[in-house]
C-alpha positions in Angstrom: -47.8 33.1 26.0 -44.2 32.0 25.3 -42.5 35.0 23.6 -39.0 33.5 23.8 -39.0 32.5 20.1 -40.7 35.6 18.8 -39.0 37.7 16.2 -39.6 41.3 15.2 -42.6 40.5 13.0 -44.2 38.2 15.6 -44.1 41.0 18.2 -45.3 43.6 15.7 -48.6 41.7 15.2 -49.1 40.6 18.7 -52.1 42.4 20.3 -50.7 42.5 23.8 -47.4 43.9 22.6 -49.1 46.5 20.4 -51.4 47.6 23.2 -48.3 48.1 25.5 -46.5 50.1 22.8 -49.5 52.4 22.1 -50.9 52.7 25.7 -48.5 51.4 28.3 -49.8 50.6 31.7 -48.0 49.8 35.0 -48.9 46.1 34.8 -47.8 45.9 31.2 -44.5 47.7 32.0 -43.8 45.2 34.9 -44.6 42.3 32.6 -42.1 43.4 29.9 -39.4 44.4 32.4 -39.7 40.9 34.0 -39.7 39.2 30.6 -36.5 41.1 29.5 -34.8 40.2 32.8 -35.1 36.5 31.7 -34.6 37.2 28.0 -31.9 39.9 27.8 -30.8 38.7 24.3 -34.2 39.9 23.0 -33.7 43.6 23.9 -32.8 44.7 20.3 -35.6 42.5 18.9 -38.1 44.2 21.2 -36.9 47.7 20.3 -37.1 47.0 16.5 -40.6 45.6 17.0 -41.6 48.7 18.9 -40.4 51.0 16.2 -42.3 48.9 13.6 -45.5 49.1 15.6 -45.2 52.9 15.9 -44.7 53.2 12.1 -47.7 51.0 11.3 -50.1 52.6 13.8 -49.1 56.1 13.0 -49.9 55.9 9.3 -52.5 53.1 8.9 -55.5 55.4 9.4 -54.2 58.3 7.3 -53.5 56.7 3.9 -55.9 56.6 1.1 -56.4 53.5 -1.2 -54.3 55.0 -4.0 -51.5 55.7 -1.5 -51.6 52.1 -0.3 -51.4 50.9 -3.9 -48.5 53.1 -4.7 -46.6 51.8 -1.6 -47.3 48.2 -2.8 -45.9 49.0 -6.2 -42.8 50.5 -4.7 -42.4 47.5 -2.5 -42.5 45.2 -5.5 -39.9 47.3 -7.2 -37.7 47.2 -4.1 -38.0 43.4 -3.8 -37.2 42.9 -7.5 -34.0 44.9 -7.0 -32.8 42.7 -4.1 -31.2 39.3 -4.4 -32.4 36.3 -2.6 -29.2 36.2 -0.6 -29.7 39.8 0.6 -33.2 39.0 1.9 -31.9 35.9 3.6 -29.2 37.8 5.4 -31.6 40.3 6.9 -33.0 37.7 9.4 -35.4 40.3 10.7 -38.7 39.9 8.9 -40.3 36.5 8.3 -42.9 35.6 5.6 -45.5 35.4 8.3 -45.8 39.1 8.3 -46.8 39.1 4.7 -49.6 36.7 5.5 -50.9 38.4 8.6 -50.7 42.1 7.9 -51.9 44.4 5.2 -50.0 45.9 2.3 -49.3 48.8 4.5 -47.5 46.6 7.0 -45.4 45.0 4.2 -44.4 48.4 2.8 -43.6 49.7 6.3 -41.3 46.7 7.0 -39.4 47.4 3.8 -39.0 51.0 4.8 -37.8 49.9 8.3 -35.2 47.6 6.8 -34.0 50.4 4.5 -33.5 52.9 7.3 -32.4 50.6 10.0 -29.0 50.0 8.5 -28.5 53.7 8.2 -29.7 54.3 11.8 -27.5 51.7 13.3 -24.5 53.1 11.4 -25.2 56.6 12.7 -25.7 55.4 16.2 -22.5 53.5 16.0 -20.7 56.7 15.1 -22.3 58.7 17.9 -21.8 58.8 21.6 -25.4 59.4 22.5 -28.9 58.5 21.3 -31.6 61.2 21.5 -35.4 60.5 21.8 -37.6 63.5 21.1 -41.4 64.1 21.0 -43.4 66.7 19.1 -46.2 68.8 20.6 -49.1 66.7 21.6 -47.1 63.5 21.4 -45.9 61.0 24.1 -43.4 58.2 23.8 -42.6 55.1 25.9 -38.9 54.2 25.9 -37.3 51.0 27.1 -33.8 51.7 28.3 -30.9 49.2 28.1 -31.2 48.4 31.8 -34.9 47.6 31.4 -36.0 50.8 33.0 -39.1 52.5 31.5 -39.4 56.2 30.6 -42.6 57.8 29.4 -41.5 61.0 27.6 -44.1 63.8 27.6 -44.9 66.1 24.7 -42.3 68.7 23.5 -39.5 66.8 25.4 -36.1 65.3 24.8 -34.2 62.5 26.5 -30.5 61.8 25.8 -28.9 58.5 26.7 -25.5 56.9 25.9 -25.3 55.0 22.6 -23.4 52.2 24.4 -24.8 50.3 27.4 -23.8 51.5 30.8 -21.0 49.6 32.5 -21.8 47.8 35.7 -19.6 50.1 37.8 -20.6 53.4 36.3 -23.8 55.5 37.1 -26.6 55.2 34.6 -26.9 58.8 33.5 -29.4 60.5 31.2 -30.2 64.1 30.2 -33.8 65.5 30.1 -35.3 68.6 28.5 -39.0 68.8 29.1 -40.9 66.3 31.2 -40.7 62.5 31.7 -41.9 59.8 34.1 -39.3 57.3 35.1 -39.7 53.7 36.4 -36.2 52.7 37.3 -35.0 49.1 37.6 -33.1 48.4 40.8 -29.7 46.7 40.3 -28.2 44.2 42.8 -25.1 46.3 43.0 -27.1 49.4 43.8 -26.0 51.1 40.6 -27.1 54.7 40.6 -29.5 56.2 38.0 -29.0 60.0 37.5 -31.2 62.4 35.6 -29.6 65.7 34.6 -31.8 68.6 33.7 -30.8 71.6 31.5 -30.8 73.9 34.5 -28.2 72.0 36.5 -30.4 69.8 38.7 -29.5 66.1 39.2 -32.0 63.6 40.3 -30.1 60.6 41.8 -31.9 57.3 42.5 -31.3 53.6 43.0 -34.7 52.2 42.0 -37.9 54.1 42.1 -40.7 55.9 40.2 -40.7 59.6 39.8 -41.7 62.5 37.5 -39.2 65.2 36.4 -40.3 68.4 34.7 -37.7 70.8 33.3 -39.9 73.5 31.8 -39.4 77.3 31.4 -38.4 79.0 34.6 -38.7 76.0 37.0 -37.7 72.5 37.7 -40.2 70.2 39.4 -39.6 66.7 40.8 -42.5 64.4 42.0 -41.6 61.2 43.8 -44.2 58.4 43.5 -42.2 55.6 45.2 -38.7 54.9 46.5 -36.2 57.5 47.4 -34.3 60.2 45.5 -31.5 62.7 46.3 -31.6 66.0 44.5 -28.3 67.7 43.7 -28.8 71.3 42.8 -25.7 72.9 41.3 -26.4 76.4 40.0 -25.2 80.0 40.5 -22.1 78.5 42.1 -24.0 77.0 45.1 -24.4 73.2 45.6 -27.4 72.0 47.5 -28.7 68.5 48.4 -32.2 67.5 49.2 -33.6 64.1 50.1 -37.1 63.3 49.0 -39.7 60.9 50.3 -42.7 59.3 48.4 -45.6 61.7 48.0 -43.4 64.8 47.9 -43.0 67.5 45.3 -40.0 69.8 45.1 -40.0 72.8 42.9 -36.8 74.8 42.2 -36.9 78.4 40.9 -34.8 79.5 37.9 -32.1 81.2 40.0 -32.0 78.2 42.5 -32.6 80.7 45.3 -36.0 79.4 46.1 -36.7 75.7 46.8 -40.1 74.6 47.9 -41.1 71.1 49.1 -44.6 69.9 49.9 -46.7 66.7 50.2 -49.1 66.2 47.3 -51.3 63.7 45.6 -48.8 62.4 43.0 -51.5 61.4 40.6 -52.2 65.1 39.9 -48.7 65.5 38.5 -48.2 62.0 36.9 -51.6 61.1 35.4 -50.5 62.6 32.0 -48.5 59.4 31.3 -51.8 57.4 31.3 -53.6 60.0 29.1 -55.4 61.5 32.0 -55.4 65.1 33.4 -56.2 65.9 36.9 -56.7 69.6 37.7 -57.1 70.3 41.5 -57.7 73.9 42.4 -55.4 75.0 39.6 -55.7 78.4 37.9 -56.6 78.9 34.3 -53.3 80.6 33.8 -51.4 77.5 34.9 -53.5 75.4 32.6 -52.7 77.8 29.8 -49.0 77.4 30.4 -49.4 73.6 30.3 -51.2 73.9 26.9 -48.4 76.0 25.5 -45.7 73.6 26.7 -47.4 70.4 25.6 -49.3 71.5 22.5 -47.4 74.4 21.1 -50.3 76.9 21.1 -50.1 80.5 22.2 -52.9 81.0 24.8 -54.4 84.4 25.3 -56.8 85.0 28.3 -59.1 87.9 28.2 -58.4 89.4 31.6 -56.5 88.7 34.8 -59.6 87.8 36.8 -60.4 85.1 34.3 -56.7 83.9 34.3 -56.8 83.6 38.1 -60.0 81.6 38.1 -59.5 78.1 39.7 -60.7 74.8 38.3 -61.0 71.2 39.7 -61.6 68.5 37.1 -60.7 65.0 36.0 -60.6 64.3 32.3 -59.3 62.0 29.6 -56.5 63.8 27.6 -57.6 62.3 24.3 -57.0 65.4 22.3 -56.6 69.1 22.7 -60.1 69.7 21.5 -61.5 67.5 24.3 -59.5 69.5 26.9 -60.8 72.8 25.5 -64.4 71.6 25.5 -64.2 70.5 29.1 -62.6 73.8 30.2 -65.3 75.7 28.3 -68.1 73.8 29.9 -66.6 73.8 33.4 -65.7 77.4 33.6 -68.5 78.7 31.4 -66.1 80.5 29.1 -65.7 80.9 25.3 -62.7 79.3 23.8 -61.6 79.8 20.2 -58.8 77.7 18.5 -57.5 79.1 15.2 -55.2 77.9 12.4 -52.4 80.2 13.6 -52.0 77.9 16.7 -53.6 80.4 19.0 -56.2 79.8 21.7 -58.3 82.7 22.8 -60.2 82.4 26.1 -62.8 85.0 27.1 -66.1 85.3 29.0 -69.3 84.6 27.1 
């Protein structure tokens, strides 16, 4: 399909685009990266369309009929208060959206237009833009250089508000966990990920996973080449990584371990999969706390040390807990105080 003449509304109702925003795949990422390389003027349009899809798909299944009616009434009032000239000057939403989407879509577009001006003004006054996810939430981010970042739950990515210059490194800051698919530049422009603990992941063009959680930093290299610069406790260390390697850095930077691994075990989360390979229940509990915000209590140490190997869809926390319960033969209780209790039957 020829997307070159698409506007925000056209992308927001395109099935292929919606599927990519909601559940990005490697092939879809490559398609949109390639498309943007040939249509760089469409970057802002694609970003606005992505935000619109997220608004629509987040709320469309949760609103009752009376809420939809109320949104429609508010929309009519907002339209009545606007002049024809103001609507014409927006040049963002076309009438085709009103014909092709439900009342919810129309109301969401109005909401997007109302907040977009404020958002752009704020961004214009700031030096950075921050993307953040809640517990149990993932977000796909298209960077100004066409690189793709999948941000895991309970994580934060900070990028400059202005595009990177051609002669300066592309630098971002990460708290939490993210998967990076970096676009290589003809001038070999560096891409650097800074973690909160003073670790720098320096690359040219590659795919890798960075985890900055609790007392350790972990980097997994899927393809390409990265250089780790570790600057903590007054000591600077450098470490070159090869594909298929994992490097874990302890909190005090005194212990650095490197090993060859199956990268899918550490990166499958971006595709809504979880692979547990000979991993202890305590390690899984830590993952649940970091990604879902629950306090996990395990009955005894012997149970916490029990190992599990499993492959499952990470559709929801409940699905994960059911699989753990059936695989290990344990009792798992999830309460309203955001606690998970695990005990023997």
